[in-house]
Gaussian input, Z-matrix of N, CA and C with variables (Angstrom, degrees):
# hf/3-21g

backbone

0 1
 N
 C     1     B1
 C     2     B2     1     A1
 N     3     B3     2     A2     1     D1
 C     4     B4     3     A3     2     D2
 C     5     B5     4     A4     3     D3
 N     6     B6     5     A5     4     D4
 C     7     B7     6     A6     5     D5
 C     8     B8     7     A7     6     D6
 N     9     B9     8     A8     7     D7
 C    10    B10     9     A9     8     D8
 C    11    B11    10    A10     9     D9
 N    12    B12    11    A11    10    D10
 C    13    B13    12    A12    11    D11
 C    14    B14    13    A13    12    D12
 N    15    B15    14    A14    13    D13
 C    16    B16    15    A15    14    D14
 C    17    B17    16    A16    15    D15
 N    18    B18    17    A17    16    D16
 C    19    B19    18    A18    17    D17
 C    20    B20    19    A19    18    D18
 N    21    B21    20    A20    19    D19
 C    22    B22    21    A21    20    D20
 C    23    B23    22    A22    21    D21
 N    24    B24    23    A23    22    D22
 C    25    B25    24    A24    23    D23
 C    26    B26    25    A25    24    D24
 N    27    B27    26    A26    25    D25
 C    28    B28    27    A27    26    D26
 C    29    B29    28    A28    27    D27
 N    30    B30    29    A29    28    D28
 C    31    B31    30    A30    29    D29
 C    32    B32    31    A31    30    D30
 N    33    B33    32    A32    31    D31
 C    34    B34    33    A33    32    D32
 C    35    B35    34    A34    33    D33
 N    36    B36    35    A35    34    D34
 C    37    B37    36    A36    35    D35
 C    38    B38    37    A37    36    D36
 N    39    B39    38    A38    37    D37
 C    40    B40    39    A39    38    D38
 C    41    B41    40    A40    39    D39
 N    42    B42    41    A41    40    D40
 C    43    B43    42    A42    41    D41
 C    44    B44    43    A43    42    D42
 N    45    B45    44    A44    43    D43
 C    46    B46    45    A45    44    D44
 C    47    B47    46    A46    45    D45
 N    48    B48    47    A47    46    D46
 C    49    B49    48    A48    47    D47
 C    50    B50    49    A49    48    D48
 N    51    B51    50    A50    49    D49
 C    52    B52    51    A51    50    D50
 C    53    B53    52    A52    51    D51
 N    54    B54    53    A53    52    D52
 C    55    B55    54    A54    53    D53
 C    56    B56    55    A55    54    D54
 N    57    B57    56    A56    55    D55
 C    58    B58    57    A57    56    D56
 C    59    B59    58    A58    57    D57
 N    60    B60    59    A59    58    D58
 C    61    B61    60    A60    59    D59
 C    62    B62    61    A61    60    D60
 N    63    B63    62    A62    61    D61
 C    64    B64    63    A63    62    D62
 C    65    B65    64    A64    63    D63
 N    66    B66    65    A65    64    D64
 C    67    B67    66    A66    65    D65
 C    68    B68    67    A67    66    D66
 N    69    B69    68    A68    67    D67
 C    70    B70    69    A69    68    D68
 C    71    B71    70    A70    69    D69
 N    72    B72    71    A71    70    D70
 C    73    B73    72    A72    71    D71
 C    74    B74    73    A73    72    D72
 N    75    B75    74    A74    73    D73
 C    76    B76    75    A75    74    D74
 C    77    B77    76    A76    75    D75
 N    78    B78    77    A77    76    D76
 C    79    B79    78    A78    77    D77
 C    80    B80    79    A79    78    D78
 N    81    B81    80    A80    79    D79
 C    82    B82    81    A81    80    D80
 C    83    B83    82    A82    81    D81
 N    84    B84    83    A83    82    D82
 C    85    B85    84    A84    83    D83
 C    86    B86    85    A85    84    D84
 N    87    B87    86    A86    85    D85
 C    88    B88    87    A87    86    D86
 C    89    B89    88    A88    87    D87
 N    90    B90    89    A89    88    D88
 C    91    B91    90    A90    89    D89
 C    92    B92    91    A91    90    D90
 N    93    B93    92    A92    91    D91
 C    94    B94    93    A93    92    D92
 C    95    B95    94    A94    93    D93
 N    96    B96    95    A95    94    D94
 C    97    B97    96    A96    95    D95
 C    98    B98    97    A97    96    D96
 N    99    B99    98    A98    97    D97
 C   100   B100    99    A99    98    D98
 C   101   B101   100   A100    99    D99
 N   102   B102   101   A101   100   D100
 C   103   B103   102   A102   101   D101
 C   104   B104   103   A103   102   D102
 N   105   B105   104   A104   103   D103
 C   106   B106   105   A105   104   D104
 C   107   B107   106   A106   105   D105
 N   108   B108   107   A107   106   D106
 C   109   B109   108   A108   107   D107
 C   110   B110   109   A109   108   D108
 N   111   B111   110   A110   109   D109
 C   112   B112   111   A111   110   D110
 C   113   B113   112   A112   111   D111
 N   114   B114   113   A113   112   D112
 C   115   B115   114   A114   113   D113
 C   116   B116   115   A115   114   D114
 N   117   B117   116   A116   115   D115
 C   118   B118   117   A117   116   D116
 C   119   B119   118   A118   117   D117
 N   120   B120   119   A119   118   D118
 C   121   B121   120   A120   119   D119
 C   122   B122   121   A121   120   D120
 N   123   B123   122   A122   121   D121
 C   124   B124   123   A123   122   D122
 C   125   B125   124   A124   123   D123
 N   126   B126   125   A125   124   D124
 C   127   B127   126   A126   125   D125
 C   128   B128   127   A127   126   D126
 N   129   B129   128   A128   127   D127
 C   130   B130   129   A129   128   D128
 C   131   B131   130   A130   129   D129
 N   132   B132   131   A131   130   D130
 C   133   B133   132   A132   131   D131
 C   134   B134   133   A133   132   D132
 N   135   B135   134   A134   133   D133
 C   136   B136   135   A135   134   D134
 C   137   B137   136   A136   135   D135
 N   138   B138   137   A137   136   D136
 C   139   B139   138   A138   137   D137
 C   140   B140   139   A139   138   D138
 N   141   B141   140   A140   139   D139
 C   142   B142   141   A141   140   D140
 C   143   B143   142   A142   141   D141
 N   144   B144   143   A143   142   D142
 C   145   B145   144   A144   143   D143
 C   146   B146   145   A145   144   D144
 N   147   B147   146   A146   145   D145
 C   148   B148   147   A147   146   D146
 C   149   B149   148   A148   147   D147
 N   150   B150   149   A149   148   D148
 C   151   B151   150   A150   149   D149
 C   152   B152   151   A151   150   D150
 N   153   B153   152   A152   151   D151
 C   154   B154   153   A153   152   D152
 C   155   B155   154   A154   153   D153
 N   156   B156   155   A155   154   D154
 C   157   B157   156   A156   155   D155
 C   158   B158   157   A157   156   D156
 N   159   B159   158   A158   157   D157
 C   160   B160   159   A159   158   D158
 C   161   B161   160   A160   159   D159
 N   162   B162   161   A161   160   D160
 C   163   B163   162   A162   161   D161
 C   164   B164   163   A163   162   D162
 N   165   B165   164   A164   163   D163
 C   166   B166   165   A165   164   D164
 C   167   B167   166   A166   165   D165
 N   168   B168   167   A167   166   D166
 C   169   B169   168   A168   167   D167
 C   170   B170   169   A169   168   D168
 N   171   B171   170   A170   169   D169
 C   172   B172   171   A171   170   D170
 C   173   B173   172   A172   171   D171
 N   174   B174   173   A173   172   D172
 C   175   B175   174   A174   173   D173
 C   176   B176   175   A175   174   D174
 N   177   B177   176   A176   175   D175
 C   178   B178   177   A177   176   D176
 C   179   B179   178   A178   177   D177
 N   180   B180   179   A179   178   D178
 C   181   B181   180   A180   179   D179
 C   182   B182   181   A181   180   D180
 N   183   B183   182   A182   181   D181
 C   184   B184   183   A183   182   D182
 C   185   B185   184   A184   183   D183
 N   186   B186   185   A185   184   D184
 C   187   B187   186   A186   185   D185
 C   188   B188   187   A187   186   D186
 N   189   B189   188   A188   187   D187
 C   190   B190   189   A189   188   D188
 C   191   B191   190   A190   189   D189
 N   192   B192   191   A191   190   D190
 C   193   B193   192   A192   191   D191
 C   194   B194   193   A193   192   D192
 N   195   B195   194   A194   193   D193
 C   196   B196   195   A195   194   D194
 C   197   B197   196   A196   195   D195
 N   198   B198   197   A197   196   D196
 C   199   B199   198   A198   197   D197
 C   200   B200   199   A199   198   D198
 N   201   B201   200   A200   199   D199
 C   202   B202   201   A201   200   D200
 C   203   B203   202   A202   201   D201
 N   204   B204   203   A203   202   D202
 C   205   B205   204   A204   203   D203
 C   206   B206   205   A205   204   D204
 N   207   B207   206   A206   205   D205
 C   208   B208   207   A207   206   D206
 C   209   B209   208   A208   207   D207
 N   210   B210   209   A209   208   D208
 C   211   B211   210   A210   209   D209
 C   212   B212   211   A211   210   D210
 N   213   B213   212   A212   211   D211
 C   214   B214   213   A213   212   D212
 C   215   B215   214   A214   213   D213
 N   216   B216   215   A215   214   D214
 C   217   B217   216   A216   215   D215
 C   218   B218   217   A217   216   D216
 N   219   B219   218   A218   217   D217
 C   220   B220   219   A219   218   D218
 C   221   B221   220   A220   219   D219
 N   222   B222   221   A221   220   D220
 C   223   B223   222   A222   221   D221
 C   224   B224   223   A223   222   D222
 N   225   B225   224   A224   223   D223
 C   226   B226   225   A225   224   D224
 C   227   B227   226   A226   225   D225
 N   228   B228   227   A227   226   D226
 C   229   B229   228   A228   227   D227
 C   230   B230   229   A229   228   D228
 N   231   B231   230   A230   229   D229
 C   232   B232   231   A231   230   D230
 C   233   B233   232   A232   231   D231
 N   234   B234   233   A233   232   D232
 C   235   B235   234   A234   233   D233
 C   236   B236   235   A235   234   D234
 N   237   B237   236   A236   235   D235
 C   238   B238   237   A237   236   D236
 C   239   B239   238   A238   237   D237
 N   240   B240   239   A239   238   D238
 C   241   B241   240   A240   239   D239
 C   242   B242   241   A241   240   D240
 N   243   B243   242   A242   241   D241
 C   244   B244   243   A243   242   D242
 C   245   B245   244   A244   243   D243
 N   246   B246   245   A245   244   D244
 C   247   B247   246   A246   245   D245
 C   248   B248   247   A247   246   D246
 N   249   B249   248   A248   247   D247
 C   250   B250   249   A249   248   D248
 C   251   B251   250   A250   249   D249
 N   252   B252   251   A251   250   D250
 C   253   B253   252   A252   251   D251
 C   254   B254   253   A253   252   D252
 N   255   B255   254   A254   253   D253
 C   256   B256   255   A255   254   D254
 C   257   B257   256   A256   255   D255
 N   258   B258   257   A257   256   D256
 C   259   B259   258   A258   257   D257
 C   260   B260   259   A259   258   D258
 N   261   B261   260   A260   259   D259
 C   262   B262   261   A261   260   D260
 C   263   B263   262   A262   261   D261
 N   264   B264   263   A263   262   D262
 C   265   B265   264   A264   263   D263
 C   266   B266   265   A265   264   D264
 N   267   B267   266   A266   265   D265
 C   268   B268   267   A267   266   D266
 C   269   B269   268   A268   267   D267
 N   270   B270   269   A269   268   D268
 C   271   B271   270   A270   269   D269
 C   272   B272   271   A271   270   D270
 N   273   B273   272   A272   271   D271
 C   274   B274   273   A273   272   D272
 C   275   B275   274   A274   273   D273
 N   276   B276   275   A275   274   D274
 C   277   B277   276   A276   275   D275
 C   278   B278   277   A277   276   D276

   B1=1.4528
   B2=1.5326
   B3=1.2946
   B4=1.4633
   B5=1.5199
   B6=1.3390
   B7=1.4574
   B8=1.5233
   B9=1.3253
   B10=1.4584
   B11=1.5233
   B12=1.3199
   B13=1.4642
   B14=1.5254
   B15=1.3219
   B16=1.4638
   B17=1.5195
   B18=1.3327
   B19=1.4691
   B20=1.5192
   B21=1.3272
   B22=1.4516
   B23=1.5291
   B24=1.3108
   B25=1.4622
   B26=1.5148
   B27=1.3093
   B28=1.4693
   B29=1.5294
   B30=1.3322
   B31=1.4705
   B32=1.5280
   B33=1.3197
   B34=1.4681
   B35=1.5206
   B36=1.3361
   B37=1.4594
   B38=1.5137
   B39=1.3231
   B40=1.4667
   B41=1.5267
   B42=1.3329
   B43=1.4671
   B44=1.5238
   B45=1.3271
   B46=1.4640
   B47=1.5297
   B48=1.3209
   B49=1.4574
   B50=1.5266
   B51=1.3230
   B52=1.4632
   B53=1.5254
   B54=1.3293
   B55=1.4651
   B56=1.5295
   B57=1.3396
   B58=1.4707
   B59=1.5270
   B60=1.3258
   B61=1.4659
   B62=1.5227
   B63=1.3250
   B64=1.4637
   B65=1.5241
   B66=1.3281
   B67=1.4601
   B68=1.5290
   B69=1.3176
   B70=1.4640
   B71=1.5246
   B72=1.3272
   B73=1.4707
   B74=1.5293
   B75=1.3211
   B76=1.4693
   B77=1.5315
   B78=1.3157
   B79=1.4687
   B80=1.5244
   B81=1.3170
   B82=1.4562
   B83=1.5344
   B84=1.3362
   B85=1.4618
   B86=1.5233
   B87=1.3196
   B88=1.4677
   B89=1.5327
   B90=1.3244
   B91=1.4681
   B92=1.5306
   B93=1.3210
   B94=1.4702
   B95=1.5318
   B96=1.3227
   B97=1.4661
   B98=1.5249
   B99=1.3316
   B100=1.4636
   B101=1.5307
   B102=1.3275
   B103=1.4666
   B104=1.5247
   B105=1.3209
   B106=1.4675
   B107=1.5234
   B108=1.3207
   B109=1.4665
   B110=1.5203
   B111=1.3315
   B112=1.4647
   B113=1.5190
   B114=1.3246
   B115=1.4643
   B116=1.5266
   B117=1.3296
   B118=1.4709
   B119=1.5241
   B120=1.3248
   B121=1.4670
   B122=1.5300
   B123=1.3244
   B124=1.4586
   B125=1.5247
   B126=1.3220
   B127=1.4659
   B128=1.5289
   B129=1.3187
   B130=1.4658
   B131=1.5303
   B132=1.3217
   B133=1.4635
   B134=1.5369
   B135=1.3285
   B136=1.4637
   B137=1.5279
   B138=1.3335
   B139=1.4683
   B140=1.5225
   B141=1.3297
   B142=1.4647
   B143=1.5186
   B144=1.3255
   B145=1.4671
   B146=1.5243
   B147=1.3314
   B148=1.4622
   B149=1.5243
   B150=1.3357
   B151=1.4695
   B152=1.5345
   B153=1.3171
   B154=1.4703
   B155=1.5218
   B156=1.3450
   B157=1.4708
   B158=1.5208
   B159=1.3232
   B160=1.4590
   B161=1.5250
   B162=1.3066
   B163=1.4672
   B164=1.5113
   B165=1.3092
   B166=1.4517
   B167=1.5228
   B168=1.3235
   B169=1.4637
   B170=1.5207
   B171=1.3222
   B172=1.4545
   B173=1.5206
   B174=1.3219
   B175=1.4636
   B176=1.5223
   B177=1.3281
   B178=1.4576
   B179=1.5143
   B180=1.3134
   B181=1.4594
   B182=1.5211
   B183=1.3280
   B184=1.4568
   B185=1.5186
   B186=1.3175
   B187=1.4682
   B188=1.5268
   B189=1.3195
   B190=1.4698
   B191=1.5299
   B192=1.3217
   B193=1.4732
   B194=1.5298
   B195=1.3453
   B196=1.4595
   B197=1.5264
   B198=1.3302
   B199=1.4625
   B200=1.5340
   B201=1.3335
   B202=1.4610
   B203=1.5186
   B204=1.3356
   B205=1.4614
   B206=1.5269
   B207=1.3156
   B208=1.4671
   B209=1.5166
   B210=1.3210
   B211=1.4673
   B212=1.5245
   B213=1.3156
   B214=1.4664
   B215=1.5134
   B216=1.3259
   B217=1.4689
   B218=1.5239
   B219=1.3116
   B220=1.4568
   B221=1.5221
   B222=1.3112
   B223=1.4602
   B224=1.5272
   B225=1.3024
   B226=1.4625
   B227=1.5252
   B228=1.3200
   B229=1.4660
   B230=1.5308
   B231=1.3384
   B232=1.4682
   B233=1.5263
   B234=1.3259
   B235=1.4681
   B236=1.5298
   B237=1.3331
   B238=1.4611
   B239=1.5207
   B240=1.3255
   B241=1.4689
   B242=1.5339
   B243=1.3301
   B244=1.4657
   B245=1.5249
   B246=1.3239
   B247=1.4624
   B248=1.5288
   B249=1.3125
   B250=1.4660
   B251=1.5300
   B252=1.3107
   B253=1.4679
   B254=1.5300
   B255=1.3269
   B256=1.4653
   B257=1.5227
   B258=1.3147
   B259=1.4563
   B260=1.5391
   B261=1.3228
   B262=1.4633
   B263=1.5247
   B264=1.3231
   B265=1.4723
   B266=1.5310
   B267=1.3276
   B268=1.4671
   B269=1.5303
   B270=1.3177
   B271=1.4505
   B272=1.5236
   B273=1.3491
   B274=1.4678
   B275=1.5323
   B276=1.3627
   B277=1.4622
   B278=1.4582
   A1=109.99
   A2=115.89
   A3=121.45
   A4=108.34
   A5=115.02
   A6=121.02
   A7=109.58
   A8=115.86
   A9=122.23
   A10=106.76
   A11=115.94
   A12=121.07
   A13=107.70
   A14=116.17
   A15=122.33
   A16=108.25
   A17=116.43
   A18=122.18
   A19=108.47
   A20=115.65
   A21=121.40
   A22=109.87
   A23=115.87
   A24=121.12
   A25=110.11
   A26=115.95
   A27=121.30
   A28=112.36
   A29=117.35
   A30=120.72
   A31=113.02
   A32=117.42
   A33=121.42
   A34=110.47
   A35=115.67
   A36=121.20
   A37=113.06
   A38=116.65
   A39=121.28
   A40=109.58
   A41=116.24
   A42=121.19
   A43=111.40
   A44=115.96
   A45=120.80
   A46=111.79
   A47=116.19
   A48=121.17
   A49=110.68
   A50=116.56
   A51=122.10
   A52=113.39
   A53=117.04
   A54=120.72
   A55=114.06
   A56=119.61
   A57=117.96
   A58=113.19
   A59=116.46
   A60=120.58
   A61=110.96
   A62=116.30
   A63=120.54
   A64=111.11
   A65=116.96
   A66=120.21
   A67=111.29
   A68=116.83
   A69=120.28
   A70=111.03
   A71=116.52
   A72=120.60
   A73=111.09
   A74=116.73
   A75=120.65
   A76=109.68
   A77=117.13
   A78=120.55
   A79=111.65
   A80=115.98
   A81=121.50
   A82=111.86
   A83=116.14
   A84=121.15
   A85=114.42
   A86=116.86
   A87=121.59
   A88=109.45
   A89=117.90
   A90=120.71
   A91=114.01
   A92=117.28
   A93=120.07
   A94=113.08
   A95=117.75
   A96=121.39
   A97=109.57
   A98=115.14
   A99=120.91
   A100=107.86
   A101=116.67
   A102=121.23
   A103=109.26
   A104=114.80
   A105=120.43
   A106=108.20
   A107=116.38
   A108=121.47
   A109=107.24
   A110=115.60
   A111=121.45
   A112=109.40
   A113=116.21
   A114=121.59
   A115=106.27
   A116=116.59
   A117=120.57
   A118=112.68
   A119=116.82
   A120=119.67
   A121=111.79
   A122=116.54
   A123=120.90
   A124=112.53
   A125=116.71
   A126=120.94
   A127=109.88
   A128=114.85
   A129=122.64
   A130=111.29
   A131=116.93
   A132=120.61
   A133=111.62
   A134=116.66
   A135=120.74
   A136=110.82
   A137=116.49
   A138=121.35
   A139=110.14
   A140=117.05
   A141=121.64
   A142=111.91
   A143=116.47
   A144=120.45
   A145=111.10
   A146=115.77
   A147=121.09
   A148=112.19
   A149=116.52
   A150=122.15
   A151=111.75
   A152=115.77
   A153=121.49
   A154=108.19
   A155=115.57
   A156=120.85
   A157=113.09
   A158=117.13
   A159=122.25
   A160=107.40
   A161=116.86
   A162=120.52
   A163=110.02
   A164=118.33
   A165=126.29
   A166=111.71
   A167=115.73
   A168=122.31
   A169=107.84
   A170=115.80
   A171=121.95
   A172=107.14
   A173=115.38
   A174=121.22
   A175=107.88
   A176=115.65
   A177=120.92
   A178=107.99
   A179=115.61
   A180=121.70
   A181=109.59
   A182=115.17
   A183=121.39
   A184=106.19
   A185=115.85
   A186=121.47
   A187=111.57
   A188=115.44
   A189=124.52
   A190=114.72
   A191=116.74
   A192=121.10
   A193=108.56
   A194=116.08
   A195=119.11
   A196=110.12
   A197=114.54
   A198=120.51
   A199=111.70
   A200=116.53
   A201=121.15
   A202=109.61
   A203=115.10
   A204=121.70
   A205=108.19
   A206=115.27
   A207=122.40
   A208=107.33
   A209=116.85
   A210=120.30
   A211=110.41
   A212=114.38
   A213=124.93
   A214=114.71
   A215=118.70
   A216=119.55
   A217=110.45
   A218=114.75
   A219=121.54
   A220=107.08
   A221=115.76
   A222=119.03
   A223=110.44
   A224=114.72
   A225=120.52
   A226=108.73
   A227=116.04
   A228=121.46
   A229=111.34
   A230=117.29
   A231=120.85
   A232=111.24
   A233=115.68
   A234=120.31
   A235=110.01
   A236=117.14
   A237=121.09
   A238=111.65
   A239=115.71
   A240=121.18
   A241=110.83
   A242=116.75
   A243=121.16
   A244=110.99
   A245=117.24
   A246=120.41
   A247=110.35
   A248=115.34
   A249=120.34
   A250=110.23
   A251=115.82
   A252=120.88
   A253=110.75
   A254=117.22
   A255=120.84
   A256=111.05
   A257=115.78
   A258=120.08
   A259=110.88
   A260=116.21
   A261=120.76
   A262=110.98
   A263=115.95
   A264=121.31
   A265=110.00
   A266=116.98
   A267=120.29
   A268=110.95
   A269=117.77
   A270=120.79
   A271=112.12
   A272=115.76
   A273=120.61
   A274=110.50
   A275=114.21
   A276=119.91
   A277=112.45
   D1=134.70
   D2=178.37
   D3=-102.73
   D4=135.58
   D5=-179.42
   D6=-129.27
   D7=139.41
   D8=174.54
   D9=-113.68
   D10=124.93
   D11=177.41
   D12=-113.03
   D13=121.57
   D14=-178.17
   D15=-109.89
   D16=114.87
   D17=178.31
   D18=-93.09
   D19=126.23
   D20=-176.17
   D21=-139.56
   D22=169.74
   D23=177.16
   D24=-148.54
   D25=158.15
   D26=-176.84
   D27=-63.46
   D28=-28.07
   D29=-176.90
   D30=-96.91
   D31=5.01
   D32=-177.65
   D33=-88.37
   D34=105.15
   D35=-179.39
   D36=-65.80
   D37=-41.34
   D38=179.12
   D39=-61.27
   D40=-41.09
   D41=-179.46
   D42=-57.83
   D43=-42.60
   D44=-177.56
   D45=-60.74
   D46=-34.54
   D47=-179.32
   D48=-84.16
   D49=-44.96
   D50=-173.00
   D51=-75.56
   D52=-42.46
   D53=-171.64
   D54=-53.59
   D55=-54.63
   D56=-177.33
   D57=-61.48
   D58=-38.59
   D59=-179.38
   D60=-67.14
   D61=-45.13
   D62=-178.84
   D63=-65.67
   D64=-48.00
   D65=-177.77
   D66=-63.23
   D67=-38.47
   D68=177.40
   D69=-64.51
   D70=-43.65
   D71=-179.91
   D72=-63.73
   D73=-40.01
   D74=179.96
   D75=-67.16
   D76=-46.95
   D77=-179.81
   D78=-61.49
   D79=-36.67
   D80=-179.03
   D81=-70.08
   D82=-43.85
   D83=-174.10
   D84=-93.59
   D85=-25.94
   D86=-176.83
   D87=-136.49
   D88=69.15
   D89=-174.60
   D90=-61.85
   D91=-21.40
   D92=-178.29
   D93=-84.35
   D94=-8.55
   D95=179.64
   D96=-74.39
   D97=129.66
   D98=177.46
   D99=-79.20
   D100=130.93
   D101=-178.75
   D102=-113.77
   D103=131.96
   D104=175.19
   D105=-127.18
   D106=125.87
   D107=177.02
   D108=-104.07
   D109=125.00
   D110=-177.39
   D111=-114.06
   D112=120.87
   D113=172.43
   D114=-85.62
   D115=114.97
   D116=-173.53
   D117=-63.20
   D118=-24.86
   D119=179.64
   D120=-78.44
   D121=-25.64
   D122=-179.68
   D123=-93.28
   D124=-30.45
   D125=-178.02
   D126=-117.76
   D127=62.23
   D128=-174.62
   D129=-61.14
   D130=-45.25
   D131=-177.00
   D132=-63.82
   D133=-47.45
   D134=179.18
   D135=-62.99
   D136=-38.67
   D137=178.22
   D138=-60.82
   D139=-45.18
   D140=178.64
   D141=-64.62
   D142=-43.73
   D143=178.83
   D144=-62.17
   D145=-29.41
   D146=-179.29
   D147=-86.26
   D148=0.02
   D149=179.00
   D150=58.46
   D151=45.91
   D152=178.84
   D153=-101.64
   D154=119.36
   D155=-176.35
   D156=-125.21
   D157=1.68
   D158=179.59
   D159=-144.44
   D160=170.08
   D161=178.70
   D162=-135.51
   D163=152.90
   D164=-13.05
   D165=-76.26
   D166=159.53
   D167=174.40
   D168=-131.94
   D169=134.68
   D170=173.95
   D171=-121.73
   D172=128.06
   D173=176.76
   D174=-116.15
   D175=130.89
   D176=175.27
   D177=-106.34
   D178=126.30
   D179=179.83
   D180=-118.72
   D181=144.24
   D182=172.56
   D183=-124.89
   D184=124.16
   D185=-177.95
   D186=51.10
   D187=45.16
   D188=175.93
   D189=68.34
   D190=14.74
   D191=178.60
   D192=-115.89
   D193=130.10
   D194=179.59
   D195=-66.52
   D196=126.47
   D197=-179.00
   D198=-109.75
   D199=-39.43
   D200=-178.85
   D201=-142.13
   D202=148.54
   D203=177.59
   D204=-136.31
   D205=131.89
   D206=176.87
   D207=-119.59
   D208=132.10
   D209=-178.72
   D210=-135.83
   D211=144.08
   D212=176.95
   D213=60.63
   D214=-86.76
   D215=-176.29
   D216=-112.03
   D217=112.09
   D218=177.47
   D219=-153.42
   D220=162.34
   D221=-177.97
   D222=-104.99
   D223=157.41
   D224=175.90
   D225=-59.90
   D226=-39.30
   D227=-179.79
   D228=-57.70
   D229=-42.65
   D230=179.39
   D231=-59.28
   D232=-44.03
   D233=-179.13
   D234=-65.34
   D235=-45.14
   D236=179.74
   D237=-62.57
   D238=-37.38
   D239=178.65
   D240=-61.91
   D241=-44.51
   D242=-179.79
   D243=-69.93
   D244=-36.11
   D245=176.14
   D246=-61.99
   D247=-41.28
   D248=178.50
   D249=-61.86
   D250=-42.57
   D251=178.97
   D252=-63.60
   D253=-44.42
   D254=178.59
   D255=-61.34
   D256=-39.96
   D257=179.74
   D258=-65.01
   D259=-39.95
   D260=177.16
   D261=-61.37
   D262=-44.53
   D263=179.84
   D264=-61.70
   D265=-44.25
   D266=-178.94
   D267=-66.72
   D268=-35.19
   D269=179.79
   D270=-71.22
   D271=-28.80
   D272=177.60
   D273=-70.77
   D274=-37.56
   D275=-174.42
   D276=-81.02

């Protein structure tokens, strides 16, 4: 199972612009990917355990193991590219 975790915050301007576009693109291209949106102010403990110190952060996990991490400046295309790669790996296995 592939999971995308999006760390966001109420004061993150980039998050407000990026989040809807990224989540829509993921849902459109990878409907089977589980998406979790984490508000860092509400889920402080999980944010710390995930070693998230900046925003936005996107973590891609495959079978509960972190495979890729994107922080601060990244493109939607980069995330979609890595999701495609993870899907290929899972289909091979």
